[in-house]
N, C-alpha and C positions, 0 to 999 in steps of 0.2 A: 710236631710240638703240641702237646694237649694243653688246653687252658681249663683251669678250674673255674668253678662257678663265681667265685669272687672276682677274678680277672675279667670274666665275661660281662659281669654287671658293671665293672668300672669302665670297660671299653664302651658299652652301650650308653652309659650316662655321659660320657665324654662327647660321643657323637650326637647325643641329644642336645648337649649344651651348644656345640658348634652350630647345629641346623638352627636352634633357637637364636642365637647371636646373628647368623645370617639373615633370618627372617625379620628381626627387630631393625636390623641395619637397613634392609630393603625398604621397610615401613617408614623409617626416619628420613631416608633419601627422597621418598616420594612426597612426605609431608613438608619438607624444606625446599620444594621446587625442583626435585630431581629430573632427570631426563624423561619426561612424559611427551611423547611426539604430539599428541593433540594439544596439550597445555602450552608447550613451546611454540607450536603454530599460532595459537590463539594470541599469545602475547606478542609475538612478532608482528602480526596483523595489527593488534592494537597500537603498537608503537608507530607503525608506519602511517596509520590514520592520524594519530595525534600531530605527528610531524607535518602531515599534509595540511590539516587543520589550522596549525600555527602559520603556515606559509600563506594559507588562504586568508586568514585574518590580517596578517601584515599586508597583504597585497590590497585587500579592501580598504584598510586604513590609509594606505599610501594614495590610493585611488581618490579616497574622499578627500584627503588633504590638498591633493593635486586640484580637485575640482573647486574646492574652497579658494585656493589661491588663484585660480582662473577667474573667479567671480569678484575678487577683491580689486579695487581701484584706488591707486595712490593719487591723492590730491594735495595740492600744495598751496601754501600761503605766499603770495608773490612779492612779499615785502624784500627790501634790499638788506643783504647780510652786513654785518659790521663786526668789529673786533670787541668782544665782551671785555676782555682784559684792559684794553684801553679806555673804553667808555665807562666801565664800571670799576674804577679805581679809587674810590673815596676811601682814605685810609682810616685806621682805628682811632686816631685822635680827634678827626672831624666827627665821626659817629658817636664817640664816646662823650663829646662836648654836647652835641645835640641831646644825647640820651639824658645826661644830668640835668640839661636846662629844662626839658618837659616831662621827664620821666619821674618814677617814684624816688622819693627821698631817702628810703631805705627798703631794701628787698625784703619780702616776706620770708619768715622762718621756714615755712613748710606749705604744702598744698592746703592744708585746713585753714591756715592763715590767710592764704591767698584768696580762698573761696568767701572769706569774711569781708574782704576788702571791696565790697560793691560800689562805693562811691568813687574808688579811685581805679578800679579795674573792670574791665568788660570780658566776660567769658566768650571765647570764639568757638564756633562749632562748625562741623562739615556742612557745606550748603551746595547750591546747584552749581557753583563755580570752583569750589576748592574742597579739598578734603584735608582735615586735620589729622596728621599721622598719629600712630600709637607713640606718644611722647615718652621717651625713657629718662631724659634728663631735663625736663622742663615741664611747665603747666600750661594749659591753654587759656592764658589771660594776657590781655594787653591794656595799656592806658587807652582810654576812649579815642583819642586822636589816631592812635596806631591801628586800633580795630577799625575804625572808619576808613583809614587808608587801605587796609588789606581788602576790605569790602569793595572799595572803589577799584582796585586793581582786578579784583575777580570779574567784576561787571565789564571792564573795559576788555579783559581777555576774551570773555564770552561773546562781547559786541563785535569784536574784530572777526572771530570765527564765523559768526551769523552774517555779517556784511559781505563776506567773501564766499558765502554759500559753503561753508566747510562744516565737518562734523563737529558736534558739541563735545569738548573735553573739559576735565577738571585738573587742576595742577595740586600738587601737594605741600602742605605746610609742614615742615619738619622739626623746627625747634622754635620755641617762643620765650616766655619768662622763665628764668632760672630762680629758684628759691635758694636759701642757704643750704638746705638739705640736698638739693640737686647738685649744687657746686660741690660739696663735700663728697657725695657719691662719685661724681665725676672725677674729681681728683685722685680717687683710689685707682682708677684705670687710666688716667691721663694726668700726669705731673704737670702738664702746662696749662691746665685749667685754672682760671683766675676768678677772684670775686671781682675784679675790675673789668668787667665784660658788659658790653651794651645789653646783652640779654638779662642782665640783673635789674634793669630799670623799667621793663614793660614796653619798651619803644621799638624792639627790634624782633624780627622774624626772618626765619630762613625758608626759601622756596626752592624745592628741589628742580633741577632744570631737565633731568631725565627720566622722570616718573610722572605718567599722565593717566587719567582714567576716562576711557572712551564712554560717553553717556548716549550718544545717538546710535540706535541700531541700524546700521547701514553697511553696505558693503565697502563703502569709501572710507579710506583711513588715511592718517597723516603720519609721517616720520616723526621720531623723537627730536631729531635736529630741527625740523621745521616747527614743531611746537614750541621749541626753546627759543626760536627766532620770534614767534608771537609773543611769548612772555617776556623776552627781553625788549621788544619794541614798546610793549606796555610800560615797563619800568623806565625805559629811556624817556618816554614821554613825561612820566611823573618826576624824573630826575631833573629833566630840563625845565620843568615848571617850578622847580625849587621846593617840592613836597618831600622828597626823600634822598638819602644817600644810599648808594649801593657798592657792594663789593663783590667781585666775582670770585668765588672761592672754588677752585677746582679740585682740591682734595677732598672737600666735602660734598662736591658736586652740587652746589646751590648758589642762589643769589642771596647774599646777606644784606638785609634791608633795614634801614633805621629811619624812623619818621622825623622830619626837621620842624614841623609846626603843628 
């Protein structure tokens, strides 16, 4: 069968197109990470190295942590334990009566107003013995008697640690004076929040019993339970002396303290 010139040209053109498509496909395959023995081997080697490096890093971190743990020494306050719920069970009525007797006649409208009540309120700040937490629903102000009592509790806490040759820690103050604005904001998230709270009179503060800040740089450390015992002992001393009322609040994990005098 003879092909005319037109048919020959058509077949040649088709063959050229097929070859071109094959070449383009090969180029695209290589560009997209196709099977290049050298490239595949290199990538495989890199993956193995990365995996080995990660294992090595984890091993080093674990070893370092293990060494640190070996160097740490748990020390303990030797005080006698007692039932917090039994000893610190001063009810709301007791605390509220004391708050009304020596506290503010009327709670401040907001933070700005509280800051202007300098004759009636004392601003409390983080010091060597305690940390005033980032207060979300209260302001860092107390009536002078309460501010003085908080200072005294902090000093006695530090003194017990020092006398027993223990590391110096600070406890956290987590709630103080509530303004009308604070109560309103709190009621939005907590329907049980009330304006008839000891916190509204500037006589009351909450101390977290499971949060402490270690100040002393040493390998010696204390457990949170043992630090809770130290703080509890201080509060028990002040309670027995008739200085404060204390409520053990497990839900909020704090000691709720109201000054009596």
